[in-house]
Structure formats: structure tokens, C-alpha cells
N, C-alpha and C positions, 0 to 999 in steps of 0.2 A: 505493500499499499504504499501510496505517496504521502511523502510528509510523517511516517512513521519512523522512529529509532528501527535501526537494524538491530539493536542489540535484544529485542524482543523478537521470541522465536514463536512462531504457530505449531501449536502442536499437533493440531486437527480442524477441521471445520469442514462442517454439511450443514444440508439445511436444519436450521433449529441444534445445532449445537456448534460450540467454537472454544478452543480452549488455546491458551500462550503459556510463555515462559519469560519473565522479567527478573533481568539482574536486580540485585538488591543495591539500587543507587535510584538518584532522585528524582531520575528524567523517566522512571515506571510508574511513576501516578499519572504526568502528562500523558504519555503512550498508553496505560490500560485506559483511560478514558477515553482517547481518540478510537481505540479500536472496539470498544463496547459501545461507543455512540455510531461508528458507523457499522456494527453488525446488525444492531437493534432497526436502523433504517434498512438496511438488506434486507433484514425480515419484517417488515411490516407492523414494527413494533414501536415506533417512535413515540406514542403517547410514556410510554415508560421510561423513556431515554433519561428525563433530569433526575428522576429520583435514583435509577440503577448507576448512573456517572457518580451521583453524590456517594450514594453508598458505597460504590469500588472505591474510589479515591479516600475513603475514610479507611476502610480496610487494608488496600495499599499502603496509607500512610501506616495506619499501627505495623503493619508487617515489616517495613522498611525500618520503622524507630526500634524495633525487637530482634529482627531476624539479620544474619550475614549472608545468605543463601537465596538461592533464586525463588523467585514468590511467583504461585501460579494461580491462573484466574480460569474460571471456567463457566460457561453460561449455556445452558438448554430450555427450550421451551417446548413441555412433553405436551401430548394433545389436550390437555384439560385448560388450554390457553395460558396456565401459571408461567412465570418466569423464573429458573431457579440459577442462582449465581453463586457461586463459591470461590474463597478466595484462601490459597495455601500456602504455609510458609512453613520450615524446618523448625522453628523455636519451639518446644515441647507445651511450654506453658500459656495455659489458654486466657485469652482477653479476660479481664471483667471490666462488670458494667462501674463505672463511679459514680457520684451526684455531683456535676459541676457547679461550682458557683459562679456566676452573673460575669465574675473578673479573671475565672481561670480562662488560661487559652487552649486548654485541652480538654481532654475527660467527656467528650460527647460521640463519639464516635458508634459505640456500640446503641447508646439512649437512641440514635439517630435509627439505626438497623431494626431496632425493635418498634419504634413508633411506627414508622414508615412502611416495613413489609407486613404480611400478614401470616407468618411463620417466619423461624432464625434459631439457629444455635450452632453449637462446636462440637466437631466430632474429632476427636485425637485418632492418630493415626503411628503407624513407625517410626516415620518420617517427620512427626511437627505435628501439625493441626489443621484444620481446614472450620471456616467460619462460613457459613452459610445462611442465603436466607432467599426467600420466595416472594416472589409479587404477583399478585395476581390483574388481570385485564382491568384498565378502568371500567365503570358500568358494571361489575361484577361484584357480588357482596362477598367478604371475608369467608375464607371456607369454602365457598360454592365451585363445586369440580363441575361443568357440563361435560 
């Protein structure tokens, strides 16, 4: 893709599924946002772009803060019309929700994920962890799977 860092690697791409890996460096957040935005547009899911890009930015930034190895982002759009997004990194410690005060510069990422998604969670793995969230298409009730 034009304008996307060569350091990002596309691991898989198919209609309704995309997966990338990014080096643990500052440009990863910008590259992840661009790839997510472009992919959602290709899938005809532009209505989810703003919230998805925001949440991916928060999770990739969090991974950058605590991980020193590649960060993975995976998106899939199963038939039920939901969008599943996963951000993985090699740090074994799960992120924790904090109660950020108005003057705090950080600590709101997981709060945003919890508030904006219909479901989310953390899955430990042999190689670290994955933080995932699910977004429903606009116009559907939370948890409605048609």
C-alpha cells in the first residue's frame, strides 16, 4: 500500500480477514491506523472506522509502552456483521483498567475499549497476550446476532 511503512508486514489478507505485524517502534501506531482505515473501507465497513481506529491506536500504543518485540493486529468480520479486532504482543502481563483522573495523561485506553465495544477481553498465550474487542454494525442492538 502506498504511504504505509515498509516495516509493517501483512501476514494474511482475505475478504473479511486481515492480519499484520509491526515492529515495536513509534511509527507502528500510525501504520496500524492507516491499514485499519483502508481495510474497513475495502470491506464496506466505513461506519466503524473512527471507533476502530481509535481503539486500535490505544491498544497498539499500550503494547508499545510495555513490549519490545513485534505487535500483531488481526481483524475479522464474521457473518454476523460484527467486527472482531485483536492486538497481540509478547508481554505476558495483562493490561489493567485504571481510573484516570481528569489531569492524567494516560490510563484511559481500556476504559475506551470497554465503553465503545460490545464485548472485549484479554487472552493469555504462550507468547504473551492478546487484547480483543468486538464492535457491532451501527443500527444493531448490542449482542444482536442476525
